[in-house]
Structure formats: structure tokens, C-alpha cells
C-alpha positions in Angstrom: 0.4 0.0 -0.2 1.2 4.1 -0.5 1.5 6.3 2.1 3.0 10.2 2.0 5.5 10.7 4.3 6.2 14.1 4.9 9.8 14.9 6.6 10.4 18.1 9.1 13.1 20.1 9.8 16.9 18.2 9.7 14.6 14.9 8.8 14.8 16.0 5.3 18.3 14.9 4.7 16.4 11.4 4.5 14.7 12.0 1.7 16.3 9.9 -1.3 18.2 12.3 -3.8 16.9 13.8 -6.3 13.1 14.5 -4.1 11.6 17.3 -4.8 10.0 19.0 -1.6 10.1 17.5 1.9 7.3 14.5 1.1 7.4 11.5 -0.7 5.2 8.4 -1.4 6.3 5.1 -0.1 5.3 1.7 -0.8 4.8 -0.6 2.6 3.2 -3.8 3.3 0.0 -4.4 4.5 -0.4 -4.3 8.2 2.7 -2.2 8.2 3.6 0.1 11.4 4.7 3.4 11.7 8.1 2.3 12.8 8.1 0.0 9.2 7.6 3.4 7.3 10.4 5.3 9.5 12.9 2.4 9.3 12.0 2.1 4.9 13.5 5.8 5.1 16.5 4.8 6.9 15.7 6.9 9.7 16.8 5.8 13.2 13.9 5.7 15.9 15.7 7.9 18.3 15.7 10.6 15.3 11.8 10.9 14.6 10.5 11.2 18.1 7.0 12.6 17.0 4.4 11.2 14.2 1.2 12.8 13.1 -1.6 12.2 11.2 -4.4 13.7 10.5 -3.6 16.6 13.8 -4.2 12.6 15.3 -0.2 11.9 17.2 0.7 8.2 16.0 2.8 5.7 18.5 5.2 4.0 16.6 3.3 0.7 16.8 0.2 2.4 15.4 -1.0 0.5 12.2 -0.6 2.2 8.9 -3.4 3.1 6.7 -3.8 2.9 2.5 -3.4 6.8 1.5 -2.2 8.1 4.6 -0.2 10.7 5.3 2.4 11.1 8.3 4.8 14.1 8.8 7.2 13.3 10.9 9.3 15.8 13.2 12.8 15.4 15.0 13.2 15.5 18.8 13.3 19.1 20.3 15.7 20.2 22.4 17.0 23.9 24.3 14.7 25.2 27.0 15.6 26.2 31.0 
């Protein structure tokens, strides 16, 4: 099944060479999880902490649906 993945900020470096923009469509197996999609792009799990789909935060073990869009953010740091 196909899903869209939007990589934000420092995660853009994991987009395949020649990708235009920040979003890519990838093919994953039926029943794949968020973790499977992140792994398919070669992103280490600790570099992708927040995954949002349709304004809903997803856990790494959430099962994906055909046509779903994931917005993946790196962990934030800083503050006091």
C-alpha cells in the first residue's frame, strides 16, 4: 500500500536523492506500522520522535492505512 511521508526540519536529509519538496510517497506492506515506514526511509528511531497523521499523534506501533500521510518531526531540544 502507498502512504505519504513528510519529513520536517533535520529529517529532510533522509529523503531519497532527487526528491522535490519534503514529501515522498512510499510503498509499505499491508499491516505495516509507523515504525516500519520510518525504518524503510533509513531514519534511526531516535531521530523521529513525533509522527502526526490527520492531526492525531501516532505511536510507533500504530498500523498504517492506504493513502495515509505522516508528518515526521525530529525530537526538540533546548529550553531551561
